[in-house]
N, C-alpha and C positions, 0 to 999 in steps of 0.2 A: 578605327573599328576593326579590332580582331575577329578570322570568322573561323567559327567553329560549328559552322548549323548542319552543314554536310558535306560531301566528299562530290559534290556537281556543279558546285556555282562557277568553278572557273570552266573555257566554254571548254577549252580541249590541249590534249598534251599538242607543243609547237612541232612534235615528228609529224599527229596528226593532218595541223592543219596544213604542214608542209605539203604531207602527201594531197590529200584534198585538192589545195593550190596545180598541183603540177600533173594531179591527172584529171581537174576537171573539165579541161578546155580539149576532153579524146571523147567524142559519140557513139556511146555505147547502143546494144537494144535494154529496151527499158525492163523493169518489174524484177528486178535478179535476174533475170538474165543475161548474163554479161561475165566478161572472165573474170574483174576482179572480183566478183562473188561464187565465182564459180575455184576460185584461185584460194579463197580466203576459206571455205568449206572442205575444198583437200587437205588445206593445211590444220583447220579443225580435225576432223575427222585422222591425222595422222596424229597431232597429241595427243589423243583419246584414244591411239590406238583402236579403231574403232574404223572399219574400211568400208562395213555394211552399216552406217549410219548417215542418218536424213537430216542436215543442216542448212537452215532456214533463216535469213534474217527479219529481223522484227524491228521496230521504230525505240519502243519503249517495254518496261517490266510488268505493268497493268494490262500492255495491252496482248504483251505475248502472254501471259497465264492465261488470261481470257477466251483467249485463241486455241491457247491447248488443250483445257479444258472443257470448253464448248464439242472442240474434235474428236476428243480422249473419249468422252462419258455417253450414255443414251440416256434420255429426254428424264428418267427416274434414279439415276444416278446420283452419287452424292459424292462431296470429297471430308476426306477428317485433315483436322488441321489444328495447330494448339492456338488457342483466343489469344495469341499476340502478334500471329504470324500479319503477314500483310493483307494477305486477299481480305485476313476480318477485320482489317483496321483502317487499310488506306485505299481500298480502291473503289468506295466508295459503291460497295455488292455488285461489281463487275461481274463477277460469274457467276451470284445469283439472280441476277438480269436475267442469264442465258437458263433458268429453268431448273439451276445445279445449288442445291443448295449445301451449304457450310457448315457441319457437324465442330465445335471449336471445343476443346481439349483443354482444358486450364493446367497451363504449364510453366509453375513456376518458375525455370531458366530456357520455356520458350521451345523446347523440345520433344516432338510426339517420341513417347516410349511404348514397344511390342504389351506390354499390360493394356497401354490406355488401347492401345487400337481395337486388342481384342474384346478389350470392354465393351468399345463401340461397334462393334459386329454383330454383337451377343444382343446389346437391346435394340437391331436394326433387323430381324430374322423374319418378317410375313412381306405380302402382300400392301401388308396396309402403312409403311412406313417406305422410309429413299433408302433403296439399296447402298451403301459405302462401298466404292470402286476403288478410289485416288487416295493414295498418303500424300497430301501435299509438306513438305518442307522444304526450308531454308536456309540454307547456308552461305555466310553467316546465318543467326537468329534478329529477329527485329531486338532484341536484348545486348544482342551482337556475340553470345558463344554459338559455341561452334561443332558441328558432329563430330564425332570423331570417326574415324574408319569399321573400327568395331559397331558403332552405334547405329550407324550407315550399315552395317551386313547384319547387324540383328532385324532390322528393321524390312530389307530385302528378305530375310527370311520369315517372317513372320505375312509378309506384302505374299507371296508362295504358297504360306500355309490357307490361305485366306482369301487367295485368287485376286488378290489388290496388285490396282499399277504404283509402283512410287515415284514422281515427278519434285521434281526439286527445284527450287527456284534459286540463281544460283545470279541476284544482282549485286550481291557482294561475294561472288564464289571468288576471286584473287585472293579476298583478304583472307579469306575458307582454308584458301589452299595453302598460303602465305602464313597461316597460325595451325593449321594441322597436319592431320601422317595421311591424308587422302588425298589422289592426284588425281589428274582429268582420266587418266584410263579406271581409276576406281569410281568414277560419275558414270562415267558410261557402260561399264562391267555388270552396273548394281540399278543405276535407274534405267525406267522405260525412257525417259524425258527428262531432259534438264535444262538449267541455260547457264550462258556462256555472258556477264553482265559487261557489259560497254562502257554504260548511262555513266556509272561509280570508277569507274577506273581509268579515265583519261580520252573517250572518245565525248565529240560531238552530243552523238546521240547510237543510242544501237543497243541491241541481242540478240546472241547468237542461241537457239533452240535447237537442240542434238536429240533427234528423235531414233533410242538406241535400239526399239522395240520393231522389228518387221512390219507386227502389225499392225501397229500405229501410224502405220508411213504412209499409206495410200489414201490420197484423197483429199493430203494437208494443205495443199495448194487454195483448193476451193474452198477450204473452211477459211484460209487467212484474206482470202475474195471480200466471201459472206460479211466477214467482220472488219473490210476498211485496213487489212492492217497488210495490202502490200502494198509495198511504195514506186512510186514511177520510176523516179530518179535513185534505182535500189543499190546502184553504181554505187554511190556513197556511204554505206552502207560496209559493201566486200572494200570499197579501199582503205576506209578506217580500221577496220579488224586484220588486214593485212599487214598496217603498218606499227596498231600497237600487239602485233605477236612477235613480229622479226624480233628475233635475237632474245627472246625472250619476257623485252618492254613490258607486256602484262604484269607477270608475277614479280619484275623488280617493284615495279609503279607500288603496288599491291603490300607488299613485303617492308619498301617506304616507310607507309602509309601506317602500318603496321608497327612499328619501331618508334614514331612519333608516339604510339598512341600509347607501346609501353610506357613510353618517359614520361607523357604525362599522368598515367597512372602513380608510375613511381613515386613523381615529383608528388601528387594528393596525400598518398597513403604516409609519405612524411610528413605530410602537413594533418595526420590523422580522421582523415573525409573516409567518412563510409560509403559504400558503391550499393545500387539495387541490384546486384548481375556483378558477375566477375568473367566479364570481357576479354579475353583473348586478341582481338580480333580489333581495325579501326573505329571502335567506335567506343564510347566511355559513358557511365552513367554515373557522376557523382550525387551525394545524396548530399546538401549544403540551405546553410538555413534561408530564410526565405530575405532577410535584410542582407544577405551574402549575394542571393538570384538578383534581387532586384538592383543591387551598386553592380552588380558585375554586368548587366545589358545594357547600360551605359556606353561601355567601351568596349566590350563582345557580343556578336552573334551566336546565337547558339539555339536548342529547341528545350523545351522543358514539357519532361518525360511526364509526369505524375506526383500530385499531392502523396507526402510523406505519412503524414503527421499537421497538427495546430500549427506546426512553427517549423517545418522544412519540406525543401520540394526539390524531388532529382531532377535534374534535367541531365543532358546526353551533350557532349563533346563529337563531333567525329572528325578525325584527321583526314590528311588526300593525298592525291601525289606531289600537289603543289605547296602543303603548307608550309613546310619549312620549319629547320629547328628551330629558328629566331621566334619567330612565332609563339614557339611552345614556351620556350623560358621564359617571354613577356606573358603570357597567360597564370603561369607557377608565377610568377614575381608579382602580377598584380593579386592572386586567389593569398598569396601570402600576406599582404597589405591588407585586405580585407578579416581576414581569415586573424588576425591580431596577431 
């Protein structure tokens, strides 16, 4: 069975596993107050050119989104997000469980624009409505699209204009950086807070949250504890991030996954397959006849994205750090046979 279901099916990159084995016998203080986490936080601050940033390590993406938004917002404040955003579709109402409404904006390419933001804010202008306070973006988006640096700069400007926070869910930030023109220092300069995802780029588990805005830093550890987001064996997070960031490995793995996705996209285009979105990242969204999807499912693991019409379905292929060129070529050969 070929696996193109997601980018976290394999346990972890061998370097990460080796680091855990070799460091795992050292006893350290718990809850992230250990030298491994301190070193990883210093490494991230240096990579982001953000010496004053607060860096926290959490286990997973939903946990970090829920915890950060709960910490940053007052009870009556709300989040603006694309309707396809992860917090809207794949987190079981985790953010709204804390009382923060998500205002979902239809966004065909998965990306917010300044005009969308202004429209939402203008329609929430009294004490009888929630008060929009935070822009949630993800890079890459759930459709595999990528915010460019000018697009992020435009969102920063509208956030400043309307007194909003800008938060970036970077579960696949490595892929976005490899595919786009914004680097880690740009995220630190433009976002009040953002995450560097490890779960989907070679770690067993783990997300790094960078809080660049000093006003949002106080008390965050209290909110983490309240949300059940402080790991007792916190050193496991620091060890993994140190290993994956060493020698640029984090970005190399993401670039290789993107390269394989480009090859897959090119092969599909050669077979005249249309796409739901123009994705430059490691997610590919081909639209295929239902009979092909059914036959493909017998030999390939993938996700179904959505129905397109009465006889076609959009599915999602995801390439990962360990996918391999051979697997991509086998998939293309299989699709060539099924498409005739």
